[in-house]
KOLTOR-924085 format. One record per residue (C-alpha): residue number from 1; residue in one letter; chain; z, y, x. Coordinates in nm, 2 decimals. Example, Ala and Ser with C-alpha at 12.3 -4.5 7.8 and 13.67 -1.06 7.14 Angstrom:
+-----+--------+--------+--------+--------+--------+
! num ! residu ! chaine !      w !      v !      u !
+-----+--------+--------+--------+--------+--------+
!   1 !      a !      A !   0.78 !  -0.45 !   1.23 !
!   2 !      s !      A !   0.71 !  -0.11 !   1.37 !
+-----+--------+--------+--------+--------+--------+
***
This chain:
+-----+--------+--------+--------+--------+--------+
! num ! residu ! chaine !      w !      v !      u !
+-----+--------+--------+--------+--------+--------+
!   1 !      x !      A !  15.10 !  10.20 !  13.50 !
!   2 !      x !      A !  14.78 !  10.37 !  13.40 !
!   3 !      x !      A !  14.63 !  10.41 !  13.05 !
!   4 !      x !      A !  14.28 !  10.25 !  13.00 !
!   5 !      x !      A !  14.04 !  10.28 !  12.70 !
!   6 !      x !      A !  13.89 !   9.94 !  12.63 !
!   7 !      x !      A !  13.57 !   9.93 !  12.41 !
!   8 !      x !      A !  13.38 !   9.63 !  12.28 !
!   9 !      x !      A !  13.32 !   9.41 !  11.98 !
!  10 !      x !      A !  13.43 !   9.07 !  11.85 !
!  11 !      x !      A !  13.29 !   8.83 !  11.60 !
!  12 !      x !      A !  13.46 !   8.85 !  11.26 !
!  13 !      x !      A !  13.30 !   8.60 !  11.03 !
!  14 !      x !      A !  12.92 !   8.66 !  11.04 !
!  15 !      x !      A !  12.95 !   9.02 !  11.16 !
!  16 !      x !      A !  13.04 !   9.18 !  11.49 !
!  17 !      x !      A !  13.33 !   9.43 !  11.46 !
!  18 !      x !      A !  13.36 !   9.72 !  11.71 !
!  19 !      x !      A !  13.69 !   9.82 !  11.86 !
!  20 !      x !      A !  13.83 !  10.09 !  12.08 !
!  21 !      x !      A !  14.19 !  10.08 !  12.20 !
!  22 !      x !      A !  14.41 !  10.24 !  12.46 !
!  23 !      x !      A !  14.61 !  10.00 !  12.67 !
!  24 !      x !      A !  14.87 !  10.05 !  12.95 !
!  25 !      x !      A !  14.80 !   9.83 !  13.25 !
!  26 !      x !      A !  14.82 !   9.82 !  13.63 !
!  27 !      x !      A !  14.44 !   9.80 !  13.67 !
!  28 !      x !      A !  14.11 !   9.74 !  13.48 !
!  29 !      x !      A !  14.12 !   9.36 !  13.51 !
!  30 !      x !      A !  14.47 !   9.35 !  13.35 !
!  31 !      x !      A !  14.36 !   9.59 !  13.07 !
!  32 !      x !      A !  14.07 !   9.35 !  12.99 !
!  33 !      x !      A !  14.30 !   9.05 !  12.99 !
!  34 !      x !      A !  14.55 !   9.23 !  12.77 !
!  35 !      x !      A !  14.28 !   9.31 !  12.51 !
!  36 !      x !      A !  14.14 !   8.96 !  12.51 !
!  37 !      x !      A !  14.49 !   8.83 !  12.44 !
!  38 !      x !      A !  14.57 !   9.09 !  12.17 !
!  39 !      x !      A !  14.25 !   9.05 !  11.98 !
!  40 !      x !      A !  14.26 !   8.67 !  12.01 !
!  41 !      x !      A !  14.61 !   8.65 !  11.87 !
!  42 !      x !      A !  14.57 !   8.91 !  11.59 !
!  43 !      x !      A !  14.23 !   8.80 !  11.46 !
!  44 !      x !      A !  14.23 !   8.43 !  11.56 !
!  45 !      x !      A !  13.91 !   8.48 !  11.77 !
!  46 !      x !      A !  13.82 !   8.28 !  12.08 !
!  47 !      x !      A !  13.77 !   8.46 !  12.40 !
!  48 !      x !      A !  13.40 !   8.37 !  12.42 !
!  49 !      x !      A !  13.35 !   8.56 !  12.09 !
!  50 !      x !      A !  13.50 !   8.89 !  12.23 !
!  51 !      x !      A !  13.26 !   9.12 !  12.42 !
!  52 !      x !      A !  13.42 !   9.39 !  12.63 !
!  53 !      x !      A !  13.16 !   9.67 !  12.69 !
!  54 !      x !      A !  13.36 !   9.92 !  12.89 !
!  55 !      x !      A !  13.70 !   9.99 !  13.05 !
!  56 !      x !      A !  13.77 !  10.35 !  13.15 !
!  57 !      x !      A !  14.08 !  10.52 !  13.27 !
!  58 !      x !      A !  14.21 !  10.77 !  13.02 !
+-----+--------+--------+--------+--------+--------+
***
């Protein structure tokens, strides 16, 4: 498993909140999926309101 840095933003009320988080995943696609799932469950945000800007290997 590799470590990826996922950066992006999500809609929190009327504002867009930026985030940057390290995630362990097998590949970039899985890292994106894990972040969509995590942010959606923690902040009650739909996937269409989460914008992932970059996924880079740490």
